[in-house]
C-alpha positions, -999 to 999 in steps of 0.1 A, spaced: -96 -27 -364 -110 -35 -329 -144 -52 -327 -170 -27 -313 -182 -34 -278 -215 -51 -279 -244 -34 -262 -249 -47 -227 -279 -63 -211 -291 -57 -175 -303 -83 -151 -322 -67 -122 -321 -88 -90 -349 -83 -65 -363 -113 -46 -343 -139 -66 -308 -135 -51 -293 -166 -66 -274 -177 -98 -289 -212 -104 -325 -217 -116 -328 -180 -123 -346 -175 -156 -339 -137 -156 -302 -143 -153 -303 -171 -178 -320 -149 -204 -294 -122 -198 -266 -147 -202 -282 -161 -233 -280 -127 -251 -243 -133 -255 -236 -98 -245 -219 -80 -216 -240 -84 -184 -247 -56 -159 -261 -71 -127 -279 -46 -105 -298 -44 -72 -319 -13 -66 -324 -4 -30 -357 14 -32 -371 28 1 -389 58 -14 -414 43 -39 -450 47 -27 -467 16 -15 -435 -5 -12 -432 -18 24 -398 -12 40 -381 -43 54 -380 -50 91 -348 -51 110 -342 -89 109 -349 -89 71 -325 -61 66 -298 -81 83 -305 -110 61 -306 -89 29 -271 -75 37 -256 -109 39 -276 -123 10 -264 -94 -13 -228 -100 -2 -232 -137 -10 -247 -129 -44 -219 -105 -52 -193 -131 -44 -211 -157 -66 -214 -132 -95 -177 -124 -91 -168 -160 -97 -187 -158 -130 -169 -127 -141 -192 -98 -131 -200 -78 -99 -233 -68 -84 -239 -31 -88 -260 -16 -60 -280 14 -69 -302 36 -46 -334 54 -55 -369 49 -69 -366 19 -92 -388 34 -119 -363 63 -122 -331 43 -117 -336 13 -140 -347 32 -172 -321 58 -167 -293 33 -164 -305 14 -194 -304 45 -215 -271 57 -201 -253 24 -210 -272 17 -242 -287 -15 -230 -307 -36 -254 -324 -58 -228 -335 -57 -192 -346 -88 -174 -361 -95 -139 -382 -119 -119 -418 -110 -112 -431 -96 -79 -468 -100 -68 -476 -71 -45 -498 -44 -62 -474 -15 -57 -445 -36 -70 -465 -48 -100 -475 -12 -109 -439 -1 -106 -427 -29 -129 -454 -21 -154 -443 15 -156 -407 5 -159 -415 -19 -188 -435 9 -205 -406 33 -201 -381 8 -215 -403 -1 -244 -407 36 -253 -369 38 -254 -367 8 -277 -353 -14 -250 -367 -49 -246 -380 -58 -211 -386 -94 -201 -399 -107 -168 -400 -143 -156 -417 -164 -129 -388 -174 -106 -406 -171 -73 -436 -194 -76 -446 -228 -90 -476 -213 -108 -487 -177 -116 -517 -164 -96 -537 -158 -127 -532 -194 -139 -554 -211 -113 -591 -206 -109 -620 -224 -92 -644 -243 -114 -669 -214 -111 -642 -189 -119 -622 -166 -97 -594 -172 -72 -594 -199 -46 -604 -191 -10 -597 -225 5 -564 -242 6 -572 -279 1 -589 -275 -33 -562 -249 -42 -535 -275 -35 -553 -302 -55 -557 -278 -84 -521 -267 -82 -507 -303 -82 -529 -312 -112 -518 -281 -131 -480 -281 -126 -451 -302 -136 -422 -280 -125 -394 -280 -151 -359 -292 -140 -340 -263 -124 -316 -244 -145 -279 -245 -137 -260 -213 -130 -244 -197 -161 -208 -208 -165 -195 -173 -173 -208 -138 -177 -191 -111 -197 -185 -79 -177 -193 -43 -185 -179 -13 -168 -206 12 -156 -199 49 -163 -191 70 -132 -225 88 -134 -243 55 -127 -230 59 -91 -232 24 -77 -227 23 -39 -210 0 -15 -232 -25 3 -223 -10 37 -237 24 25 -272 9 27 -271 7 64 -288 -26 66 -270 -39 96 -281 -28 131 -262 0 147 -266 -16 181 -253 -52 177 -283 -73 186 -277 -97 158 -253 -122 173 -280 -148 177 -289 -145 140 -253 -148 129 -248 -180 149 -279 -197 135 -281 -186 98 -260 -187 67 -277 -164 42 -270 -168 5 -274 -194 -22 -247 -217 -8 -263 -216 27 -297 -224 12 -286 -255 -5 -266 -266 25 -297 -262 46 -318 -282 21 -292 -310 20 -291 -312 57 -328 -312 61 -333 -340 36 -306 -361 54 -317 -354 90 -352 -340 91 -373 -353 62 -378 -388 76 -406 -384 101 -415 -349 89 -452 -356 85 -456 -364 122 -426 -346 137 -430 -312 121 -453 -300 149 -429 -311 176 -413 -280 189 -385 -299 206 -373 -317 174 -355 -308 142 -380 -317 116 -386 -282 103 -368 -273 71 -359 -237 80 -358 -229 43 -383 -201 46 -358 -172 48 -339 -186 18 -371 -189 -1 -382 -154 9 -351 -138 -6 -350 -162 -35 -317 -178 -26 -333 -211 -36 -363 -216 -58 -395 -236 -51 -387 -256 -82 -353 -266 -68 -369 -277 -35 -397 -296 -53 -372 -316 -74 -349 -322 -45 -377 -336 -24 -390 -357 -52 -355 -372 -59 -346 -377 -22 -351 -415 -20 -314 -422 -18 -305 -392 5 -334 -399 28 -343 -437 24 -364 -437 56 -386 -408 45 -421 -419 34 -442 -406 6 -463 -389 32 -432 -371 46 -423 -359 11 -459 -349 2 -463 -330 35 -432 -309 29 -444 -302 -7 -477 -291 8 -459 -265 28 -447 -251 -5 -483 -252 -15 -493 -230 15 -467 -205 4 -482 -205 -31 -517 -201 -17 -505 -171 3 -490 -154 -28 -522 -161 -48 -542 -145 -20 -518 -115 -20 -521 -110 -57 -559 -110 -56 -561 -91 -23 -533 -65 -23 -542 -52 12 -538 -86 28 -515 -72 56 -538 -43 65 -574 -52 58 -595 -81 69 -600 -107 42 -635 -114 56 -651 -79 60 -674 -90 88 -643 -89 110 -642 -52 107 -667 -52 136 -644 -73 159 -640 -56 193 -602 -53 194 -587 -41 226 -560 -13 227 -536 -25 254 -500 -12 249 -488 -28 281 -500 -63 272 -487 -59 237 -453 -50 250 -454 -80 274 -461 -103 245 -434 -88 223 -407 -92 250 -417 -126 261 -430 -116 296 -466 -127 295 -463 -153 323 -473 -181 298 -441 -201 294 -447 -215 258 -457 -180 246 -427 -164 263 -403 -190 249 -415 -184 214 -412 -146 215 -377 -148 231 -366 -173 204 -379 -149 178 -359 -119 192 -327 -139 196 -327 -159 163 -351 -141 140 -371 -173 138 -399 -191 155 -412 -227 150 -444 -227 130 -464 -244 158 -452 -218 182 -461 -190 158 -497 -203 158 -497 -205 196 -483 -171 202 -505 -155 175 -536 -172 190 -527 -159 225 -523 -123 213 -554 -123 192 -578 -143 212 -567 -143 249 -556 -106 247 -580 -95 219 -552 -74 204 -555 -67 167 -538 -93 145 -522 -64 125 -501 -55 156 -488 -90 157 -482 -91 120 -461 -59 122 -440 -73 150 -433 -105 131 -425 -83 100 -398 -65 120 -383 -95 138 -385 -125 115 -357 -132 90 -383 -149 68 -409 -120 70 -427 -126 38 -453 -102 24 -477 -129 15 -471 -157 40 -468 -135 71 -501 -117 64 -520 -147 53 -510 -167 83 -519 -140 108 -553 -137 92 -557 -174 93 -552 -175 130 -574 -145 136 -602 -162 116 -605 -131 94 -586 -147 65 -591 -173 38 -597 -210 48 -599 -199 85 -626 -223 97 -630 -230 125 -623 -193 130 -633 -195 167 -606 -220 176 -586 -208 207 -554 -226 213 -548 -235 249 -511 -228 254 -507 -251 283 -521 -281 264 -502 -271 233 -469 -271 253 -477 -305 269 -484 -320 235 -457 -305 213 -429 -300 239 -437 -328 264 -404 -328 282 -401 -290 282 -368 -288 264 -379 -259 243 -393 -239 272 -363 -246 294 -340 -233 267 -357 -200 262 -372 -195 297 -342 -207 318 -356 -192 350 -382 -220 349 -356 -248 341 -358 -264 375 -395 -272 372 -408 -306 361 -429 -305 329 -463 -308 348 -454 -276 366 -434 -260 338 -463 -255 315 -484 -236 341 -461 -225 369 -489 -204 385 -507 -236 393 -476 -252 410 -476 -256 448 -456 -228 466 -431 -254 479 -423 -265 444 -418 -230 432 -396 -222 463 -375 -253 457 -370 -242 421 -359 -207 431 -390 -191 415 -410 -162 429 -439 -155 406 -442 -118 400 -404 -113 406 -383 -140 390 -410 -148 364 -442 -129 356 -477 -139 367 -499 -145 337 -511 -112 323 -545 -128 316 -565 -158 329 -565 -184 302 -600 -195 310 -614 -159 312 -595 -149 280 -610 -178 261 -645 -170 272 -641 -134 263 -628 -144 229 -656 -168 222 -681 -141 232 -665 -116 208 -666 -141 179 -702 -150 186 -712 -114 184 -697 -110 149 -722 -105 119 -729 -139 104 -721 -129 68 
């Protein structure tokens, strides 16, 4: 007599597209039952923000990498389409699953969906277990001494480092027992999701990035070997390679913050010249990501509503032409244009340049930070629901820990300080490449003979500035001064 087939378990992948250090997957594997791995492409549930174009590109390749990794363990990734709160309970019932596991999400709409799914599964007698695989600490685990969530990063980081001792990352399961889905489950092919662009604008992304768990760990290893030493001082240099570029891998959960934490702490042999300050500064960047997620958890409208209500009175200017010039890297301000062109071509922008370009849009142009946040959401491969919104609000001054909120970055001085030889600008604004740095940062101030010798005609081969930096700054300061004090 044949042994009866044991009831399967479901592991639902979302923003944890990896095999190692995945507690939801580990729990499914530990059940010693056939495993059904699923990804639900849900673009119809109310309140769930659709991914931008660059993130969709990344998701396609990350799902392909996850499927390949699962196949090596004995199962395949089943891609399902529809409202998750319909798809997941129905599948669990149809296959007689006894357990469904997943990693937690922190947006309000996502949390409410997950809660409804858990209730539906429980009502059907199916166990539902969720895990923290995305953060170092849960948002409800940290409070100020007076109670309530943190609003300032520095005390948050101190509290976080006191509170946590991240456990060693889990290895990937050695083997997973497969389970054949019934035909009515209707999994779809990855290509059917239409995540890749119809017009092939993604060649720059493909050259720069390797989505997936293998690419994430290769990137971490390379950063530790080549970028960690000198990170504390070099991370703001636009022309150097001290940034980790792990953010898109973190955003899609191809690597966990626990894995990065332990790798940096254990990096003495791999990066002997890195100092404790270098390591702590990198870990503090993980801390800012944590802070952003804690803000999102307690402020679900972080991407659409001012964290500081007094900014509701800010006199934003509607200027579609100026916004388009900014989006396309045609503002006439070289460091700003270089950043926006890098973003369009690679799906990425150096963090210092993100601050410069955001400050220019918000303060020199007085364009609403939400317009910038939307553009980054569509064009960044690491467009993160917490970090993107929190960072834009920080620059605007409307967010948490935003003092001095009235700071206005001077893009000329920023370029001179962080790209002193002009390598970054010359790469992304090649029409200015013949200029020396002293003229490169502000070509409108260069003598006519210098511009002519470099083959530059302002207003034709390169734009004139769309706003006077001095006048824009004064206008911004006046707008900030007019805000209500509380």
